[in-house]
N, C-alpha and C positions, 0 to 999 in steps of 0.2 A: 323585606320591610323590616325598619331601622323599629325597635321598640321606643317611646315616648317615656322619656323620662321628664317631663317639662313641671308637670302640675307637679311635682318634687321639688321643683325650686323656689315654690312660694313659702313652703315652710323656710325651706332654706334663706331664703333671702330676710322672713324674718329673724331667724335664729341669727345671721349673720348682723344684722341690724339692732338685735340685743346686747351682742358681746359689747362694745364702744360703754356700755351705760356699765354692766359688769364690772370692765376698766376702770373705770371712772369712780365707782363704789370703792372698788382695790386702792385702785390711788389717794382717795382721801381718808378713808381710814388708816393706811399705812399711815399717813402725815400726819393724823392727827388721832394719834394713841387709840387707833380701834375704834373713835366714836364717827356713830352715822344715824342722825334721825331719818328711822323709816319710818315715824309717824306723821311726818309733814317735810320729806325732803325736794320739795319746791319751794317751801317757804323763802320770802325775801331774809326771813330774821335767820336761817338755819344758812341761806348766804354770806349774810354779812359775820355769823360766828366763824364759818370757813376762810374766811377774808382775814378773818384778825388773827385767827390761829394757827393755821397754816404757811407755809411757805407758798411765794407768789407763784416759781416756776412748777408747783404741787397745782397750786391753783389753777393754773392755763391748762395748763398737760388735761386734768377734769375738768374744765369747762370745752376743749375740744373734744376730747372722747363725748361727752353728751352733748356737742354738737354734731357728732356724726352720729350718732345713735337716730339723735331728732331726725336727719335728713334722707337716714334708713327709713324709718318711719312713715316720711314725708312721700317718700316715693315708692314706696308698696302697694299703695292704691294702684298707681301707674303699672305698675309692672303686672302685677295680678291682673288687671286689663287687658295688658297686652298678650299675658299668654292664656289667657280665659277664650279672646277674641282668637287668635290664631289656636287653638283647638277649637274653636268651636266651628271657624272656618276651613280646619280639618288640612291646614298647613303640615307638608311633609315633618315628620318626627325630626330628620335629621337639623332642621332649619331651625325646629321649636328646640330641641337640644341643643346648639350651636348655640343659636342668640341667647338662651335662658344661662346654659356656662359660661358664654362671656358675660353675661349681666355680673352674675355672681362673683366671679374670678376678678372684674375692676370693682365689686362692690369691697374684697376682700385688700386689694390694694389703696383703693380709697380710706378706708378705715386706717389701714395703717397710718399711708401718707398724712390723712386729717391731725390723726394723735402725734404723729413724731415730729411735723414739723410749725417752726413757730416763723419762719423766714416770710415776710407778706410775699416774695419776688416766687418764692416756690411753691405759695396758696395757687398758683395760675396751674401746677399740673394737675392739684386738688382739682380745679374748674377744670380743668380740659380731662381727664376721668369722669368727673359726676356726668359732664356733658355728652360723652361715647355712652354711658350710662342710658343716659334721655333718648339719644338718638336712636339707643338698640330698643327702645322701647315701642318710638314710634317707626321702626321700620316693622315690628311686628301688627302694631295697628294698620296700617297704610297696607302691609301686603295682605292682612285679615279682610279689609277695607276692599278691597281690588277687587277678593274672592268673594264676599257676601253681597258686592252691591248687583252682581251678576246673577244669583240667585233669584 
């Protein structure tokens, strides 16, 4: 019987979702003489300040990194649900590990692709990566639902 590591994928997913935020802060502080408003970083005034003081390319990279971060946090509940339901249903560890590993790998690729690409046509590749992740969550949820509905 294979060891089940899928539960560990939940904090790993959270960390992978946090990394773009840290990169965003680094991007802005590097382009803004080390300035960062940690007291109120979501303020509309702070957004206006960085747009006025930081080169547009750096602001765009910052915004893409923040968007990758937010997308990860938005997807975290669904991923958690899929992993927990899969474990509750007693799905094979091999399946849970494979899907969880796939999702983590897709999250890494998604983050890098999102931050690195500003081309609209290439953004559809990012959407495909996101869709593959979501379909992976649903795969586990449906598989778990099929098992749990027979109990």
